[in-house]
C-alpha positions in Angstrom: -7.0 -272.1 77.0 -8.1 -275.5 78.2 -6.0 -277.1 75.4 -2.9 -275.1 76.5 -3.5 -276.1 80.2 -3.8 -279.8 79.2 -0.6 -279.6 77.1 1.3 -278.1 80.1 0.0 -280.8 82.4 1.2 -283.5 80.0 4.6 -281.9 79.7 5.0 -281.5 83.5 4.0 -285.2 84.0 6.8 -286.6 81.7 9.3 -288.8 83.6 13.0 -288.5 84.1 15.3 -286.6 81.7 12.5 -286.3 79.2 10.6 -284.3 81.8 13.6 -282.1 82.4 13.9 -281.3 78.6 10.2 -280.4 78.6 10.8 -278.1 81.5 13.8 -276.5 79.8 11.7 -275.9 76.7 8.9 -274.4 78.7 11.2 -272.0 80.6 12.9 -271.0 77.3 9.5 -270.3 75.7 8.4 -268.3 78.8 11.5 -266.1 78.7 11.1 -265.5 75.0 7.4 -264.6 75.5 8.5 -262.1 78.2 11.0 -260.6 75.8 8.4 -260.2 73.0 5.9 -258.6 75.4 8.6 -256.1 76.6 9.4 -255.3 73.0 5.7 -254.8 72.1 5.2 -252.6 75.2 8.2 -250.4 74.2 6.9 -250.1 70.7 3.5 -249.1 71.9 5.1 -246.5 74.2 7.1 -245.1 71.3 4.0 -244.8 69.1 2.1 -243.0 71.9 5.0 -240.6 72.3 4.8 -239.9 68.5 1.1 -239.3 68.7 1.6 -236.8 71.5 4.0 -234.9 69.3 1.7 -234.7 66.3 -1.7 -234.5 68.1 -3.6 -231.2 67.7 -3.9 -229.2 70.8 -7.4 -227.6 70.5 -7.5 -223.9 70.8 -10.4 -221.5 70.3 -9.0 -220.5 66.9 -8.6 -224.1 65.9 -12.1 -225.0 67.0 -13.5 -222.1 65.0 -11.6 -223.1 61.9 -12.9 -226.7 62.1 -16.4 -225.4 62.7 -16.2 -223.2 59.6 -14.9 -226.1 57.4 -17.6 -228.4 58.7 -20.4 -226.0 57.5 -20.2 -226.9 53.8 -19.9 -230.6 54.6 -22.9 -230.4 56.8 -24.9 -228.4 54.2 -24.1 -230.9 51.4 -23.9 -234.1 53.5 -26.7 -235.8 51.7 -25.1 -235.2 48.3 -21.8 -236.4 49.7 -23.4 -239.6 51.0 -25.1 -240.2 47.7 -21.8 -239.6 45.8 -20.0 -242.1 48.0 -22.8 -244.6 47.5 -22.6 -244.1 43.8 -18.8 -244.7 43.7 -19.2 -247.8 45.9 -21.9 -249.3 43.7 -20.3 -248.3 40.4 -16.7 -249.1 41.1 -15.9 -250.6 44.5 -18.6 -253.2 44.9 -20.8 -253.4 41.7 -23.7 -255.8 41.6 -24.3 -257.0 38.1 -27.8 -257.8 36.9 -27.7 -261.5 35.9 -30.9 -263.4 35.6 -29.3 -266.6 36.8 -31.9 -269.4 37.2 -29.4 -272.3 37.3 -29.4 -275.1 39.8 -26.1 -273.7 41.1 -27.8 -270.4 42.1 -30.5 -272.4 43.9 -27.9 -274.3 45.8 -26.3 -271.1 46.9 -29.6 -270.1 48.6 -29.8 -273.5 50.2 -26.2 -273.2 51.5 -27.3 -269.9 53.1 -30.3 -271.6 54.6 -28.0 -274.3 56.0 -26.4 -271.6 58.2 -29.7 -271.4 60.2 -31.3 -274.8 59.8 -30.2 -278.4 60.5 -30.3 -281.0 57.7 -33.7 -282.2 58.7 -35.2 -278.7 58.6 -33.5 -277.9 55.3 -34.9 -281.1 53.7 -38.5 -280.1 54.8 -38.1 -276.6 53.4 -36.6 -277.8 50.1 -39.3 -280.4 49.6 -42.2 -278.1 50.6 -40.8 -275.2 48.5 -40.8 -277.4 45.4 -44.3 -278.5 46.1 -45.6 -275.0 46.8 -43.9 -273.7 43.6 -45.7 -276.3 41.6 -49.0 -275.4 43.1 -48.7 -271.7 42.5 -47.1 -271.8 39.0 -43.7 -270.6 40.3 -40.2 -272.0 40.8 -38.3 -272.9 44.0 -35.7 -270.3 43.1 -38.3 -267.5 42.9 -39.6 -268.4 46.3 -36.1 -268.6 47.7 -35.3 -265.1 46.4 -38.3 -263.7 48.2 -37.6 -265.7 51.4 -34.0 -264.4 51.4 -35.2 -260.8 51.1 -37.8 -261.4 53.8 -36.0 -263.5 56.4 -32.4 -264.0 55.1 -33.2 -267.7 54.6 -33.8 -268.2 58.3 -37.4 -269.3 58.5 -37.5 -268.8 62.3 -36.8 -265.1 62.3 -39.1 -262.8 64.4 -38.7 -259.1 63.5 -37.2 -257.1 66.3 -40.3 -254.9 66.5 -42.5 -258.1 66.6 -44.7 -257.2 63.7 -43.7 -260.0 61.4 -42.3 -263.6 61.7 -41.5 -266.6 59.7 -40.4 -267.7 56.2 -42.2 -264.9 54.3 -42.5 -262.7 57.4 -46.2 -263.1 58.2 -48.0 -260.1 59.6 -51.4 -259.9 61.4 -53.0 -258.8 58.1 -51.3 -261.5 56.1 -52.6 -264.2 58.5 -56.2 -263.2 58.0 -58.1 -266.3 56.8 -55.4 -268.8 57.8 -56.9 -269.6 61.2 -53.6 -268.7 62.9 -52.5 -265.6 64.8 -49.2 -263.8 64.7 -48.5 -265.0 68.3 -48.9 -268.6 67.1 -46.5 -268.0 64.3 -44.0 -266.5 66.7 -44.3 -269.5 68.9 -43.8 -271.8 65.9 -40.6 -269.9 65.1 -39.4 -270.3 68.7 -40.3 -274.0 68.6 -38.7 -274.3 65.2 -41.9 -275.9 63.8 -40.8 -276.0 60.2 -43.8 -278.0 59.0 -46.3 -275.4 60.3 -44.3 -272.5 58.9 -44.3 -274.1 55.5 -48.0 -275.0 55.8 -48.8 -271.3 56.4 -46.6 -270.3 53.5 -48.5 -272.6 51.2 -51.9 -271.4 52.5 -50.9 -267.8 52.0 -49.5 -268.0 48.5 -52.3 -270.3 47.3 -55.0 -268.1 48.7 -53.5 -264.7 47.8 -52.4 -265.7 44.2 -56.0 -266.8 43.4 -54.8 -269.1 40.6 -52.6 -266.5 38.9 -49.2 -267.9 38.0 -46.1 -266.4 39.6 -43.1 -267.4 37.3 -40.8 -264.6 38.5 -39.5 -263.8 41.9 -41.0 -260.3 41.7 -44.4 -262.0 41.1 -44.0 -263.9 44.3 -42.8 -260.8 46.1 -45.9 -258.9 44.8 -48.1 -261.6 46.2 -46.4 -261.2 49.6 -46.1 -257.4 49.5 -49.3 -256.3 47.7 -51.3 -259.3 46.5 -54.0 -257.1 44.9 -51.6 -256.1 42.2 -50.4 -259.6 41.2 -50.4 -259.9 37.4 -50.2 -256.1 36.7 -47.5 -254.5 34.6 -44.0 -254.0 36.0 -44.6 -250.2 36.2 -47.6 -250.7 38.4 -47.6 -248.5 41.5 -47.9 -250.6 44.6 -47.4 -248.0 47.3 -46.7 -244.2 47.0 -46.1 -241.4 49.4 -49.8 -240.8 49.6 -50.2 -244.2 51.3 -48.3 -243.0 54.3 -46.6 -245.7 56.4 -47.2 -248.4 53.8 -44.7 -246.5 51.6 -42.4 -245.0 54.3 -41.9 -248.4 56.1 -40.7 -249.8 52.7 -39.1 -246.7 51.2 -35.8 -248.6 50.8 -37.4 -250.4 47.9 -37.8 -247.1 46.0 -35.0 -245.8 43.9 -33.6 -248.8 42.0 -32.4 -248.6 38.4 -30.0 -250.2 36.0 -26.9 -248.6 34.6 -25.3 -249.9 31.4 -21.6 -250.5 31.6 -20.2 -252.0 28.4 -22.2 -255.2 27.8 -23.3 -255.5 31.4 -25.8 -253.8 33.6 -25.1 -252.7 37.2 -28.0 -252.5 39.7 -27.9 -249.1 41.3 -29.9 -247.6 44.2 -30.0 -244.0 45.3 -32.3 -241.5 47.0 -32.1 -239.3 43.9 -33.7 -242.0 41.8 -36.6 -242.5 44.3 -39.7 -241.1 42.7 -42.1 -241.5 45.7 -43.6 -244.8 44.5 -42.7 -248.4 44.8 -43.4 -250.5 41.6 -43.2 -254.1 40.7 -40.0 -253.3 38.8 -38.5 -251.9 42.0 -39.3 -255.2 43.7 -37.6 -257.0 40.8 -34.4 -254.9 41.0 -34.3 -255.1 44.8 -34.4 -258.9 44.6 -31.9 -259.0 41.8 -29.5 -256.8 43.9 -29.7 -259.2 46.9 -29.3 -262.2 44.6 -26.2 -260.7 43.1 -24.7 -259.9 46.5 -25.4 -263.4 47.7 -23.8 -264.9 44.6 -20.7 -262.7 45.1 -20.5 -263.7 48.8 -20.2 -267.4 47.9 -18.0 -266.8 44.9 -15.5 -265.0 47.3 -15.8 -267.8 49.8 -15.1 -270.5 47.2 -12.1 -268.6 45.8 -10.4 -268.5 49.2 
């Protein structure tokens, strides 16, 4: 609006006959705009009149009929939702399992990080992530995958319920032994204290991994999610229904599987596939799904 106002002021300030031509053009544009608005209004009025003609006028019989038809949909709504989800994952928006460890994939995570951090903050995170990866026998990409799952590559995120904050979403339990409280981490997030957040990330991963290497992203995620099981087999149960909130607060991680389609594998997720336990393999597939979705996002952006 300011740019339009400035342009009008310039045109109205033009001298002599040039100013008159500018006024002529402005009046012509104004009249044309009025004509377009009148046409649009008449078109809208026509559409409203059509809607009035075809709109259903509810009657007791019509309401009863709708209520009866809604009964089977209500009874099988979970199955209908699962079917729609399956079609979406299988055909509309498939996420292919691709163990991409290239520098290009790492740069995609860093581009996502740049949406939330300035260049100085990004450089600190890149440098410290490489240093931490070397210390814990991991890779920067593996740590990025976990950070993306935990905070969306925004190291200053504080969960809306206030129970976690930071690069790997520190909790009160996770901060035990670090010398810092969750309130201090939240303040570091508000102050955008990147160095402290990365210091805490290093302290946590080094202390919880206890010298065990973490070459894969699911290893890093296990260290964050259930460090006592780091190094166990991929079918290791981390949390199950019997663990109560520890399972139910993370139930979205249960129910991942791969479906073979030709020479490719699609990452699928459904309630039917959930078996009441979250395993290391579930963590791996959950991370792979988010990784594939992020790669697709930037592929679509670059193709525009």
